[in-house]
C-alpha positions as CSV (number, residue, x, y, z in Angstrom):
1,X,-7.6,0.0,23.4
2,X,-9.2,-3.4,23.1
3,X,-11.7,-4.3,25.9
4,X,-13.5,-7.6,26.4
5,X,-17.0,-7.9,28.0
6,X,-16.1,-11.3,29.5
7,X,-13.0,-13.3,29.9
8,X,-13.1,-16.9,28.8
9,X,-9.6,-17.7,30.1
10,X,-9.7,-18.6,33.8
11,X,-6.7,-19.4,36.0
12,X,-7.3,-21.9,38.8
13,X,-5.3,-24.3,41.0
14,X,-4.5,-25.2,44.6
15,X,-2.8,-22.9,47.0
16,X,0.4,-24.9,46.8
17,X,0.7,-24.1,43.1
18,X,0.4,-20.3,43.4
19,X,3.7,-19.6,41.8
20,X,2.8,-21.8,38.8
21,X,-0.7,-20.3,38.5
22,X,0.8,-16.8,38.4
23,X,1.5,-17.4,34.7
24,X,-2.2,-17.4,34.1
25,X,-2.3,-13.6,34.6
26,X,-1.2,-13.5,31.0
27,X,-4.6,-14.9,30.0
28,X,-6.6,-12.4,31.9
29,X,-4.8,-9.1,32.3
30,X,-5.1,-8.2,28.6
31,X,-8.8,-8.8,28.8
32,X,-9.6,-6.9,32.0
33,X,-7.3,-3.9,31.6
34,X,-9.0,-0.5,31.7
35,X,-9.8,1.3,28.4
36,X,-6.7,3.4,28.7
37,X,-3.7,2.7,30.9
38,X,-1.2,5.4,31.7
39,X,2.5,4.5,32.0
40,X,4.3,3.4,34.0
41,X,2.5,0.0,34.4
42,X,3.6,-3.0,36.4
43,X,3.4,-6.7,35.5
44,X,4.0,-8.0,39.1
45,X,7.7,-7.2,39.0
46,X,8.4,-5.9,35.6
47,X,7.6,-2.2,35.2
48,X,7.1,-0.6,31.7
49,X,8.1,3.0,32.4
50,X,7.7,4.4,28.9
51,X,6.7,3.4,25.3
52,X,7.2,5.4,22.1
53,X,6.9,4.9,18.4
54,X,10.0,5.6,16.4
55,X,10.6,5.9,12.6
56,X,13.9,5.6,10.9
57,X,15.2,9.1,10.0
58,X,15.2,9.9,6.3
59,X,17.9,12.5,6.7
60,X,20.1,10.4,8.9
61,X,19.2,6.7,8.4
62,X,21.4,5.6,11.3
63,X,19.1,7.4,13.7
64,X,15.5,7.1,14.7
65,X,12.8,9.8,15.2
66,X,10.1,9.6,17.9
67,X,6.7,10.3,16.4
68,X,3.0,9.5,16.4
69,X,2.5,9.9,12.7
70,X,3.8,7.0,10.6
71,X,3.7,6.9,6.8
72,X,3.2,3.6,5.2
73,X,6.4,2.0,3.9
74,X,8.6,3.7,6.6
75,X,10.6,1.4,9.0
76,X,8.9,1.7,12.3
77,X,9.5,0.3,15.8
78,X,8.0,0.4,19.3
79,X,10.7,1.2,22.0
80,X,9.9,0.4,25.6
81,X,11.9,1.3,28.7
82,X,11.4,-1.5,31.3
83,X,12.7,-2.2,34.9
84,X,13.0,-6.0,35.5
85,X,13.2,-7.4,39.1
86,X,15.4,-10.3,37.7
87,X,16.4,-11.9,34.5
88,X,13.6,-13.0,32.3
89,X,11.8,-12.8,28.9
90,X,9.5,-9.9,27.8
91,X,7.0,-11.0,25.2
92,X,5.3,-8.2,23.3
93,X,2.2,-8.5,21.1
94,X,1.1,-5.4,19.2
95,X,-2.2,-5.1,17.3
96,X,-3.7,-2.2,15.3
97,X,-7.4,-1.7,15.2
98,X,-8.7,-2.5,11.7
99,X,-6.0,-5.2,11.2
100,X,-6.9,-8.8,11.7
101,X,-3.3,-10.0,12.4
102,X,-0.8,-8.7,14.9
103,X,1.6,-6.1,13.6
104,X,4.3,-7.3,16.0
105,X,4.9,-10.5,18.1
106,X,8.3,-10.7,19.6
107,X,10.2,-12.0,22.7
108,X,13.2,-10.2,24.2
109,X,15.5,-11.4,27.0
110,X,16.3,-8.9,29.7
111,X,18.6,-8.8,32.7
112,X,17.7,-7.5,36.1
113,X,17.4,-3.7,36.2
114,X,16.8,-1.2,33.5
115,X,16.5,-2.4,29.9
116,X,15.3,-1.2,26.5
117,X,13.0,-3.5,24.5
118,X,12.8,-2.7,20.8
119,X,10.0,-4.3,18.7
120,X,9.8,-3.9,14.9
121,X,6.3,-3.1,13.6
122,X,4.7,-4.2,10.3
123,X,2.2,-1.4,9.4
124,X,0.0,-1.1,6.3
125,X,-2.8,1.1,5.1
126,X,-3.9,-0.1,1.7
127,X,-7.3,-1.6,2.7
128,X,-8.3,1.8,4.2
129,X,-7.8,3.7,1.0
130,X,-9.7,1.1,-1.0
131,X,-12.6,1.6,1.3
132,X,-12.9,-1.9,2.6
133,X,-11.8,-0.9,6.1
134,X,-12.2,2.6,7.6
135,X,-9.1,4.2,8.9
136,X,-10.2,4.8,12.5
137,X,-7.1,3.5,14.2
138,X,-5.7,6.1,16.6
139,X,-3.6,3.8,18.8
140,X,-1.7,0.6,19.0
141,X,-2.8,-2.1,21.5
142,X,0.3,-3.4,23.4
143,X,0.2,-6.6,25.5
144,X,3.4,-7.3,27.5
145,X,4.1,-10.4,29.5
146,X,7.1,-11.1,31.6
147,X,8.4,-14.6,32.4
148,X,11.1,-14.9,35.0
149,X,14.0,-17.1,34.0
150,X,13.8,-20.4,36.0
151,X,16.6,-20.9,38.4
152,X,19.2,-23.6,37.6
153,X,18.6,-26.9,39.3
154,X,21.1,-27.7,42.1
155,X,23.6,-30.4,41.5
156,X,22.3,-33.7,42.8
157,X,24.4,-36.2,44.9
158,X,21.6,-38.8,45.0
159,X,22.2,-42.2,43.4
160,X,20.1,-43.1,40.3
161,X,17.8,-45.2,42.5
162,X,17.2,-42.5,45.1
163,X,13.7,-41.4,45.8
164,X,12.5,-38.0,47.0
165,X,13.0,-37.5,50.8
166,X,9.9,-37.2,52.8
167,X,11.7,-34.9,55.3
168,X,14.5,-32.8,53.8
169,X,17.7,-32.7,55.8
170,X,19.1,-29.4,57.1
171,X,21.7,-29.4,54.3
172,X,19.3,-30.2,51.5
173,X,17.9,-27.7,49.0
174,X,14.6,-26.1,49.9
175,X,13.2,-27.6,46.7
176,X,12.5,-31.4,46.5
177,X,15.4,-33.7,45.9
178,X,16.4,-34.3,42.3
179,X,16.3,-37.6,40.6
180,X,17.9,-38.6,37.3
181,X,15.0,-40.8,36.3
182,X,12.1,-39.0,34.6
183,X,8.5,-39.2,35.8
184,X,6.5,-41.8,33.9
185,X,4.2,-40.4,31.2
186,X,0.5,-40.7,32.1
187,X,-1.4,-43.2,30.1
188,X,-4.6,-42.2,28.3
189,X,-6.7,-44.0,30.8
190,X,-5.1,-42.2,33.7
191,X,-6.3,-38.7,32.6
192,X,-5.2,-37.2,35.9
193,X,-2.2,-35.1,35.0
194,X,0.9,-35.1,37.3
195,X,1.0,-31.3,37.7
196,X,-1.7,-28.8,38.6
197,X,-3.9,-27.4,35.9
198,X,-2.5,-24.1,34.6
199,X,-5.2,-22.6,32.5
200,X,-8.8,-23.3,31.3
201,X,-10.0,-22.1,27.9
202,X,-13.7,-22.3,27.1
203,X,-13.8,-20.3,23.9
204,X,-12.1,-20.0,20.5
205,X,-11.9,-16.2,20.1
206,X,-8.8,-14.4,19.0
207,X,-8.3,-13.4,22.7
208,X,-8.5,-17.1,23.8
209,X,-6.0,-18.1,21.1
210,X,-3.5,-15.4,22.1
211,X,-3.9,-16.4,25.8
212,X,-3.3,-20.1,24.9
213,X,-0.2,-19.2,23.0
214,X,1.0,-17.0,25.8
215,X,0.5,-19.7,28.5
216,X,2.4,-22.3,26.4
217,X,5.2,-19.8,25.8
218,X,5.5,-19.1,29.5
219,X,6.5,-22.7,30.3
220,X,10.2,-23.4,30.7
221,X,12.1,-25.6,28.2
222,X,12.5,-29.3,28.8
223,X,8.9,-30.1,29.7
224,X,6.0,-31.9,28.0
225,X,2.8,-29.8,27.6
226,X,-0.5,-31.5,27.9
227,X,-3.9,-30.2,26.6
228,X,-6.9,-32.0,28.0
229,X,-10.4,-31.5,26.5
230,X,-13.2,-32.0,29.1
231,X,-16.9,-31.5,29.1
232,X,-18.0,-28.0,29.9
233,X,-20.6,-27.3,32.6
234,X,-20.5,-23.6,33.0
235,X,-23.7,-21.9,31.7
236,X,-21.8,-18.9,30.3
237,X,-19.5,-20.9,28.0
238,X,-19.7,-20.4,24.3
239,X,-19.8,-24.2,23.8
240,X,-17.0,-24.8,21.4
241,X,-16.7,-28.3,20.0
242,X,-14.0,-30.8,20.8
243,X,-12.8,-30.5,17.2
244,X,-12.6,-26.7,17.4
245,X,-10.5,-26.9,20.5
246,X,-8.2,-29.7,19.1
247,X,-7.6,-27.5,16.0
248,X,-6.8,-24.5,18.2
249,X,-4.3,-26.6,20.2
250,X,-2.6,-27.7,17.0
251,X,-2.3,-24.1,15.7
252,X,-0.9,-22.9,19.1
253,X,1.7,-25.7,19.1
254,X,2.8,-24.8,15.5
255,X,3.0,-21.1,16.3
256,X,5.0,-21.5,19.5
257,X,7.2,-24.3,18.3
258,X,6.4,-26.5,21.4
259,X,5.2,-30.1,21.5
260,X,1.7,-30.3,22.9
261,X,0.1,-33.7,23.6
262,X,-3.7,-33.8,23.3
263,X,-5.8,-35.9,25.7
264,X,-9.5,-36.4,26.1
265,X,-11.0,-36.2,29.6
266,X,-14.6,-36.7,30.6
267,X,-17.1,-37.3,27.7
268,X,-18.1,-34.1,25.9
269,X,-21.9,-33.8,25.8
270,X,-23.9,-31.7,23.3
271,X,-20.7,-30.3,21.7
272,X,-19.8,-28.1,24.7
273,X,-16.2,-28.5,25.7
274,X,-13.4,-26.8,27.6
275,X,-9.6,-27.0,27.3
276,X,-7.1,-27.4,30.2
277,X,-3.4,-27.0,29.9
278,X,-0.8,-28.6,32.3
279,X,2.7,-29.7,32.1
280,X,5.1,-32.6,33.0
281,X,8.7,-31.9,34.0
282,X,11.4,-34.1,32.6
283,X,13.3,-34.0,35.9
284,X,11.9,-34.3,39.4
285,X,13.3,-30.9,40.3
286,X,10.4,-28.5,40.6
287,X,10.9,-25.2,38.8
288,X,8.8,-22.2,39.8
289,X,7.7,-20.2,36.8
290,X,6.1,-16.9,37.2
291,X,4.5,-15.0,34.3
292,X,2.4,-11.8,34.4
293,X,0.9,-9.6,31.8
294,X,-0.2,-6.0,31.4
295,X,-1.8,-4.1,28.5
296,X,-1.6,-0.4,27.5
297,X,-2.0,1.6,24.3
298,X,0.3,3.9,22.4
299,X,-1.1,6.8,20.3
300,X,-0.5,6.5,16.5
301,X,-1.6,8.2,13.3
302,X,-1.4,5.8,10.3
303,X,-0.9,7.8,7.1
304,X,-0.7,6.6,3.5
305,X,2.4,7.3,1.5
306,X,2.5,10.9,0.2
307,X,1.4,11.3,-3.4
308,X,3.8,13.3,-5.6
309,X,2.3,14.8,-8.8
310,X,4.4,15.7,-11.8
311,X,2.9,17.9,-14.5
312,X,3.5,17.9,-18.2
313,X,4.4,20.3,-21.1
314,X,3.1,23.9,-21.1
315,X,1.8,23.2,-17.6
316,X,2.4,23.9,-13.9
317,X,1.7,22.6,-10.4
318,X,-1.7,24.3,-10.5
319,X,-3.2,21.7,-12.8
320,X,-3.3,19.3,-9.8
321,X,-5.4,21.7,-7.6
322,X,-8.1,19.0,-7.1
323,X,-5.5,16.9,-5.5
324,X,-3.9,19.7,-3.3
325,X,-6.5,22.3,-2.5
326,X,-8.4,22.4,0.8
327,X,-10.8,19.5,1.1
328,X,-9.2,17.8,-2.0
329,X,-10.1,14.3,-3.3
330,X,-7.2,12.7,-1.4
331,X,-8.3,13.7,2.1
332,X,-11.9,12.7,1.4
333,X,-10.6,9.2,1.1
334,X,-8.2,9.4,4.1
335,X,-7.7,12.4,6.3
336,X,-4.0,11.7,6.4
337,X,-3.5,11.2,2.7
338,X,-1.3,14.1,1.4
339,X,-0.7,15.2,-2.1
340,X,2.2,17.4,-3.3
341,X,2.6,18.9,-6.8
342,X,6.1,19.5,-8.0
343,X,6.4,23.3,-8.5
344,X,10.1,23.6,-9.4
345,X,10.2,22.5,-13.0
346,X,10.1,24.6,-16.2
347,X,8.1,22.8,-19.0
348,X,7.2,26.0,-20.9
349,X,4.0,27.9,-21.4
350,X,1.5,28.2,-24.2
351,X,1.6,32.0,-23.7
352,X,5.3,32.0,-24.6
353,X,5.6,29.0,-26.9
354,X,9.0,29.8,-28.3
355,X,10.7,30.6,-25.0
356,X,13.5,28.3,-24.0
357,X,12.7,25.7,-21.4
358,X,14.5,23.1,-19.2
359,X,15.5,19.8,-20.8
360,X,14.0,16.5,-19.6
361,X,17.2,15.8,-17.6
362,X,17.1,19.2,-15.9
363,X,13.5,18.8,-14.9
364,X,14.1,15.3,-13.6
365,X,16.8,16.6,-11.3
366,X,14.6,19.4,-10.0
367,X,11.7,16.9,-9.5
368,X,13.9,14.6,-7.5
369,X,15.2,17.4,-5.3
370,X,11.5,18.3,-4.6
371,X,10.7,14.7,-3.7
372,X,13.6,14.5,-1.4
373,X,12.6,17.7,0.4
374,X,9.0,16.4,0.9
375,X,10.3,13.0,2.2
376,X,12.7,14.7,4.7
377,X,10.0,17.2,5.9
378,X,7.5,14.4,6.5
379,X,10.0,11.6,7.4
380,X,8.3,9.4,4.9
381,X,10.5,6.7,3.3
382,X,8.3,6.0,0.2
383,X,6.1,8.0,-2.1
384,X,3.8,7.2,-5.0
385,X,4.0,9.3,-8.2
386,X,1.2,10.4,-10.4
387,X,2.6,11.8,-13.7
388,X,0.8,13.5,-16.6
389,X,2.1,13.5,-20.2
390,X,5.7,14.7,-20.3
391,X,5.8,14.3,-16.5
392,X,5.9,10.5,-17.0
393,X,9.0,10.9,-19.3
394,X,10.6,13.1,-16.6
395,X,9.9,10.5,-14.0
396,X,11.5,7.8,-16.1
397,X,14.6,9.9,-16.6
398,X,14.7,10.4,-12.8
399,X,14.7,6.6,-12.2
400,X,17.6,6.2,-14.6
401,X,19.8,9.0,-13.3
402,X,23.5,8.0,-12.9
403,X,23.8,9.8,-9.5
404,X,20.4,9.6,-7.9
405,X,18.6,6.9,-9.8
406,X,19.0,4.2,-7.2
407,X,17.8,6.4,-4.5
408,X,14.8,7.4,-6.6
409,X,14.0,3.7,-7.2
410,X,14.2,3.0,-3.5
411,X,11.9,5.9,-2.7
412,X,9.2,5.6,-5.4
413,X,7.0,2.7,-4.7
414,X,4.7,3.0,-7.7
415,X,4.1,5.3,-10.7
416,X,0.8,6.0,-12.4
417,X,1.1,7.5,-15.9
418,X,-1.7,9.6,-17.4
419,X,-1.3,9.8,-21.2
420,X,2.5,9.7,-21.2
421,X,4.1,9.9,-24.7
422,X,6.6,7.1,-24.1
423,X,7.0,6.7,-27.9
424,X,6.7,10.4,-28.7
425,X,3.9,12.5,-30.3
426,X,3.2,13.9,-33.7
427,X,2.1,17.1,-31.9
428,X,5.8,17.8,-31.4
429,X,6.3,17.9,-35.1
430,X,3.1,19.9,-35.7
431,X,4.1,22.6,-33.2
432,X,7.9,22.5,-33.3
433,X,8.5,24.5,-30.2
434,X,11.3,24.2,-27.6
435,X,9.0,22.7,-25.0
436,X,8.4,19.5,-27.0
437,X,11.5,19.2,-29.1
438,X,12.5,16.1,-27.1
439,X,9.1,14.4,-27.7
440,X,9.3,13.8,-31.4
441,X,9.2,10.2,-32.6
442,X,12.9,10.3,-33.5
443,X,13.9,12.0,-30.2
444,X,12.0,9.5,-28.1
445,X,13.4,6.5,-30.0
446,X,16.9,7.7,-28.9
447,X,15.6,8.4,-25.4
448,X,14.1,4.9,-25.1
449,X,17.3,3.2,-26.1
450,X,19.2,5.1,-23.3
451,X,16.5,4.9,-20.6
452,X,14.2,1.8,-21.1
453,X,11.4,1.2,-18.7
454,X,10.6,2.4,-15.2
455,X,13.1,0.4,-13.0
456,X,12.3,-0.1,-9.3
457,X,8.7,1.2,-9.5
458,X,5.5,-0.7,-10.2
459,X,4.2,1.3,-13.2
460,X,0.7,1.5,-14.5
461,X,0.0,3.4,-17.8
462,X,-3.5,4.8,-18.3
463,X,-4.4,5.8,-21.8
464,X,-7.4,7.0,-23.9
465,X,-8.1,6.2,-27.5
466,X,-11.4,8.1,-27.7
467,X,-10.2,10.4,-30.6
468,X,-9.5,9.0,-34.0
469,X,-6.4,11.1,-34.9
470,X,-3.7,12.8,-33.0
471,X,-2.1,16.0,-34.5
472,X,-2.1,14.7,-38.0
473,X,-1.1,11.2,-36.9
474,X,-3.8,8.9,-38.2
475,X,-3.9,6.9,-34.9
476,X,-6.5,6.9,-32.2
477,X,-5.5,8.6,-29.0
478,X,-6.4,11.4,-26.5
479,X,-5.9,14.2,-29.1
480,X,-2.2,14.8,-28.2
481,X,-0.8,11.3,-27.5
482,X,-1.7,8.3,-29.6
483,X,-2.6,5.2,-27.7
484,X,0.3,3.2,-29.0
485,X,2.8,5.7,-27.8
486,X,1.6,5.4,-24.1
487,X,2.6,1.7,-24.4
488,X,5.9,2.2,-26.2
489,X,7.8,1.3,-23.1
490,X,7.6,-1.8,-20.9
491,X,5.4,-1.1,-17.9
492,X,3.7,-3.5,-15.5
493,X,0.0,-2.7,-16.3
494,X,-1.6,-1.0,-19.3
495,X,-5.2,0.1,-18.7
496,X,-7.6,1.7,-21.2
497,X,-9.8,4.5,-19.9
498,X,-13.4,4.0,-20.9
499,X,-15.3,6.1,-21.7
500,X,-12.3,8.0,-23.1
501,X,-11.0,11.3,-21.9
502,X,-9.0,14.0,-23.7
503,X,-5.5,14.7,-22.8
504,X,-5.7,18.1,-21.1
505,X,-8.5,17.0,-18.8
506,X,-6.7,14.0,-17.2
507,X,-5.4,15.9,-14.2
508,X,-8.7,17.2,-13.1
509,X,-11.3,14.5,-14.1
510,X,-12.9,13.0,-11.0
511,X,-14.1,9.8,-12.7
512,X,-10.5,9.1,-13.8
513,X,-9.4,9.4,-10.2
514,X,-12.2,7.4,-8.7
515,X,-12.3,4.6,-11.3
516,X,-8.6,4.3,-12.2
517,X,-6.1,6.2,-10.1
518,X,-7.5,5.4,-6.6
519,X,-7.8,1.6,-7.1
520,X,-4.2,1.5,-8.4
521,X,-2.8,3.4,-5.4
522,X,-5.1,1.7,-2.8
523,X,-3.4,-1.7,-3.1
524,X,-1.7,-2.7,0.2
525,X,1.3,-3.9,-1.7
526,X,2.2,-3.7,-5.4
527,X,0.7,-6.7,-7.2
528,X,2.8,-9.3,-8.7
529,X,3.5,-8.5,-12.3
530,X,2.8,-11.1,-15.0
531,X,5.7,-9.6,-16.9
532,X,6.2,-6.2,-18.5
533,X,4.1,-5.3,-21.5
534,X,5.7,-5.7,-24.9
535,X,7.1,-2.5,-26.4
536,X,4.6,-1.3,-29.0
537,X,5.5,0.4,-32.3
538,X,3.1,2.6,-34.4
539,X,0.2,0.2,-35.2
540,X,-2.1,0.3,-38.2
541,X,-3.9,3.6,-38.4
542,X,-7.4,3.7,-37.1
543,X,-8.0,6.9,-39.1
544,X,-7.0,8.0,-42.5
545,X,-5.5,11.4,-43.4
546,X,-7.2,12.6,-46.5
547,X,-5.4,16.0,-46.8
548,X,-2.9,17.9,-44.8
549,X,-0.7,20.9,-45.4
550,X,0.8,24.1,-44.0
551,X,0.0,27.8,-44.7
552,X,0.9,31.3,-43.7
553,X,-1.0,34.5,-43.5
554,X,-3.6,36.2,-41.3
555,X,-6.4,33.9,-42.5
556,X,-6.8,30.4,-43.9
557,X,-9.3,29.3,-46.5
558,X,-9.1,25.9,-48.2
559,X,-11.6,23.8,-50.1
560,X,-11.2,20.1,-50.8
561,X,-13.4,17.3,-52.1
562,X,-13.6,14.3,-49.7
563,X,-15.2,10.8,-49.8
564,X,-16.5,9.5,-46.5
565,X,-17.6,5.8,-46.1
566,X,-20.5,4.5,-44.0
567,X,-19.5,4.2,-40.4
568,X,-16.9,6.9,-40.6
569,X,-16.9,10.7,-40.0
570,X,-14.9,13.7,-41.3
571,X,-12.7,15.6,-38.9
572,X,-11.2,19.0,-39.8
573,X,-8.2,20.1,-37.6
574,X,-6.4,23.4,-37.5
575,X,-3.3,24.3,-35.5
576,X,-2.4,28.0,-35.2
577,X,0.5,29.6,-33.2
578,X,-1.7,31.9,-31.2
579,X,-5.2,30.5,-31.6
580,X,-7.9,30.9,-34.2
581,X,-11.5,31.1,-34.9
582,X,-13.3,29.5,-37.9
583,X,-15.8,27.3,-39.5
584,X,-16.1,24.1,-41.5
585,X,-18.7,24.5,-44.3
586,X,-20.4,21.5,-46.0
587,X,-23.3,20.8,-48.4
588,X,-26.7,20.7,-46.8
589,X,-29.9,20.1,-48.9
590,X,-29.8,22.6,-51.7
591,X,-27.4,24.9,-49.9
592,X,-24.6,24.8,-47.3
593,X,-24.3,24.7,-43.5
594,X,-21.4,25.4,-41.2
595,X,-20.1,24.2,-37.8
596,X,-17.6,26.1,-35.7
597,X,-14.0,25.0,-35.2
598,X,-13.8,24.3,-31.4
599,X,-10.7,24.8,-29.3
600,X,-9.4,21.6,-27.7
601,X,-8.3,22.1,-24.1
602,X,-5.7,24.8,-23.5
603,X,-3.8,24.1,-26.7
604,X,-4.0,26.0,-30.1
605,X,-5.8,23.1,-31.7
606,X,-9.3,23.6,-33.3
607,X,-11.5,20.8,-34.6
608,X,-14.9,20.2,-36.1
609,X,-16.5,16.8,-36.9
610,X,-19.2,15.8,-39.3
611,X,-20.9,12.4,-39.4
612,X,-21.6,10.3,-42.5
613,X,-25.3,11.1,-42.2
614,X,-24.8,14.8,-41.8
615,X,-22.8,14.9,-45.0
616,X,-25.8,13.3,-46.8
617,X,-24.7,9.6,-46.8
618,X,-27.4,7.0,-46.9
619,X,-27.7,3.2,-47.6
620,X,-24.1,2.5,-46.8
621,X,-22.9,4.1,-50.1
622,X,-19.8,6.3,-49.8
623,X,-20.7,10.0,-50.0
624,X,-18.5,12.5,-51.9
625,X,-18.7,16.2,-50.9
626,X,-16.8,19.5,-51.2
627,X,-15.9,21.1,-47.8
628,X,-14.3,24.4,-46.9
629,X,-12.2,25.4,-43.9
630,X,-12.2,29.2,-43.1
631,X,-10.1,30.5,-40.2
632,X,-8.6,33.7,-39.0
633,X,-6.0,34.7,-36.4
634,X,-4.7,37.9,-34.9
635,X,-1.1,36.8,-34.8
636,X,1.4,39.1,-36.6
637,X,3.1,36.3,-38.4
638,X,0.6,33.3,-38.2
639,X,1.6,29.8,-39.3
640,X,-1.0,27.2,-39.9
641,X,-1.2,23.4,-40.0
642,X,-4.5,21.9,-41.2
643,X,-5.8,18.5,-42.0
644,X,-9.0,16.6,-43.1
645,X,-9.2,13.1,-41.6
646,X,-11.6,10.2,-42.2
647,X,-12.2,8.7,-38.7
648,X,-13.7,5.4,-37.7
C-alpha cells in the first residue's frame, strides 16, 4: 500500500469552521494510513465493511466471480459493501503499483444504510512483459472519501432587501437567514476570501494533485471555488513555483469539471509558493459540508493473457516443451504467464506417414474446444495464440467457423504465426501424404478464397528465407515453406527472421522467442495497423532447379553435369519415404571428394551443399562439373525424389 514520508496537504481553519474543515481529511488520510489496513474501516461515518475483486464469469457472462488473480483483458471490478450514516457520495480512486495512472476513479451516490459500491477497473500488464516495469504489484491501493449530501436550504420569507438577523428569533432556522441577493465577488485587491481556508497545498506531487482534486470535488454545487497563491514560509516546503501551482490548479479544474478562479496573494519570494483553496456560496445560506477519507489495500495477482500454442503437421503438443515445462521461458518473464499447448488435434506422424489424419476443419474445432476449456478453467476472457506451420492455417479456419468463429474472434486477441504456409508448400507435392494433402498450392488457393485473412485477431507472420530452395520449389524459404507463402494472406505485420532459422526449429529456438515472439506479445495493446499486407503470389525464383526427378528401388545413384556461376552454390536434395543415407561426390584436384547427405530436422529430407570455390570455380568464370548422388534406404518399397539446385 502507498505510504508517504511527509504530508504536504494541511487542513487548517478556525474552530467555527470545523464542519467545513472536515473535508480536508481527504487530503491527509490517504497519506497517513498505516501500511496495511484491515476491513472494516471507517471514514467518520461511512464504514467500508468489505472489498473484493470480481471478474466476469466466462462460463456464465451474466455473473461475476470473486478472485484475486486477474488475467489481462478480463472485465474486472472492485465491489465494496458500505454503511452510510446518511445520503452522500462515495468517491473511489484505485491505483496499481507500477502504473502511473489510476486504474479507477469513480463517484457513487449512496443512501443512508447499507449499500454496494461497484467500481470498474482498467488493468493492463504489457509493460511488465516487455521488461520496462517489473511486475511486483500484489495489491490495489484504494482511497475512499465520503461527502455527505448538503441539506436543502429552508424556504425564505425574507424580502429581497432583508439582511441577516443579528439575533435569530425563536421561530427562525438555526442556520443564518437566507437572502436572495448573492454575496459580492471579492476584487483582486481585497485578497481576503469571504469563507475560511479549506486546504493548503505546498507541493506538486501526485498525492498533492489527488488531494487537490478531492478537495474541489467535495464542495457542493452552486459555489465559486477560489485558489490563492501565497508566499511560502515553512522550511520543509518543496518550494514549487507560482507557475507550477497555477498549472496544477488548471489541471484540477479540467479534471473535476469545476470553475476555479485563481488569485495571487502576498508576493512570492525566491520561487517558493503555497496554494490555498476556499469557496464562495452563491446564496447567503450556509451549507455544512463534511468529507472524510480512508485508505486500504486489496490483494491482487496481475496475470498476462494465457498463451495457447498450436502445433503443425507431423507434430504434437510436445514440441512446445520450452514454453510449458517447469521453469519455462514464459514464467522467467512473468511468474504468472501461463502457456498451454493444444494436445487434442491429429496432424499425423512421420512414423506413420500414410495413416489417415483429421482435416483442417476437424482440427480447428478440436483446438477451439481446447481453448474454451482453458479459458473457463482460468476464467480468462482473452488469449494469445502462437501457431507453427499448419497450426496457423488451423487457427485461420477456427476464426472463420460458421458456428464458433465470432466467439473465437472475441477470445483471441493476437496471433503470431511461425512459418505458416498460407499459400501452400511444394513439400505437400513432394511427399503426397494424407497429413499435407490440404497444403498443396492448388488446395490452399481454394482454402484462401473461402477463408481469407485472420479476422478479429491482430496477426504477425514471422518467416525465414535462409534457405534457397524449398522441396524442389526454387524459392527461398525455411526448407519447408517458401517465404512468399507465409505472406500469401493479408496479415497485420510481416517480419523476417534474421539470421534465418529452419522450419522444424521454430518452436524451440530461444532467440526466436526473445527477439521476435516476446516483443510481439508484450505490447500493452495491439498496435494500430497501417493496413493489411498485400496478398503475395509466387515471386521470381531466388534459386534455379537444374535437375529433378523421381525414382524407385532400394538405392539411388544418379550422375549429372552441372554449371555453377560465381556467387552461387550447388544443393543436392533427396526425399525418401523412410529416411536415407548417402553422399554427394564431386571433382577435387585430380580425383574426387564426397560430402554426406544430412537429414534436415525430423523430416525425411537430406541435403548437401557445395560452394562455387569448392567445385573449383575461380575468377568469376562459371564452373562446369559432373556430380553424383548415391543414397540407400531400408524401406521395402522405397520411393525417391531428388533434385540439384543452383542457389544464390
